[in-house]
C-alpha positions, 0 to 999 in steps of 0.5 A: 493204579488208577489212570490219571485223566486230563479233566475237562471243566464238565468232569471237573465240576462233577468231581468238585461237586462231590467233594473233590479238590484241586491241589498244586503238584509237580508244577501242575494242578492235580484233581482229587476225588476227595479230601485224602491227598494221599490216595484219591488223585484221579487226574490233572486239570489245565490252568486255563480251566481253573482260571475260567472257574475262578472267574465264574465264582466256581472255586474257592480256597480251602479254609486250612490249605488256602493253595487248595481249591474246592467247588462253590455253587455247582448245582448246574443243569446238565452237569451229570450228563445223559440219563442212563435208563435200565433195560425195561426187562430188568436184565443187565446188558453189555454197554453199547459204545456209541460213535463220537459226535466228531466222528459222525460229523466229520465222516459225513462231510463232502469232499476230502479236504475239509475233513482232513483239516478238521481232523488235523485241528482236533488232533492238535487240540487234544495234544495242546489240551494234554500238554496244558494239563499234564506236567510230564507231557508238557516236559516231554515236548517243551523242556522243564523251564517251559513245561508249566507255562507255555502250553497252559498260555497257548490254550488260554490264548486259544480260548480268548480267540475262539471264545469260552462257549466253543472251547467248552463244546470242543472239550466235550467233543474231542476230549470227553468224546461225547456222542451226538445224543450225549452232547445234545443233552449237555448242550440242551439242543436237538440232535440235529442242532448238536451236529450243526454246533459241533461243526461250527466249533470245529471250523472255528478251531481250524481257523484259529490254528490257520489250518483252513479258511472255513 
């Protein structure tokens, strides 16, 4: 069975650009790799991302099933992420798992209070994101009546407070767990600047969650 993923905007756009669909299902928004809704479900997407992309003109209704959404105008730079080059000698090698940008940034901070607060904010963000995206995760914590509205509304309010650019950076860093070099390519900045930008987004998140006066 395919593991269903909580889709960030970046991953969702990559799927939609290759013919994917967003389909209402079980009180949530299911993501399909293609037009076959019997077998190609690969994840869930939070309504706040759907709303964001609608406002930016990147989603249109399916001609025959208007409740379903397709991608529109998705030729976006950096969408596919970092380029992966084959070894120069032509031999395949096992993949190297790089440290995430989040782990790299937080472990180099001085003292202990700030890293603890940023890790707490990151954990809460991941939990909120999952609850907003997945109907089953929402119900486990909030009960059926609140499952499809409150978690998504909370994440939408967070985005309104911290801004969409910071929200996108947090999705890349905390949900997709990008490494420093991948984040630098996504954001089209230097590796050093990627670390600075990541720390800024994390501090903004901690402030929004009232976890620290950073």
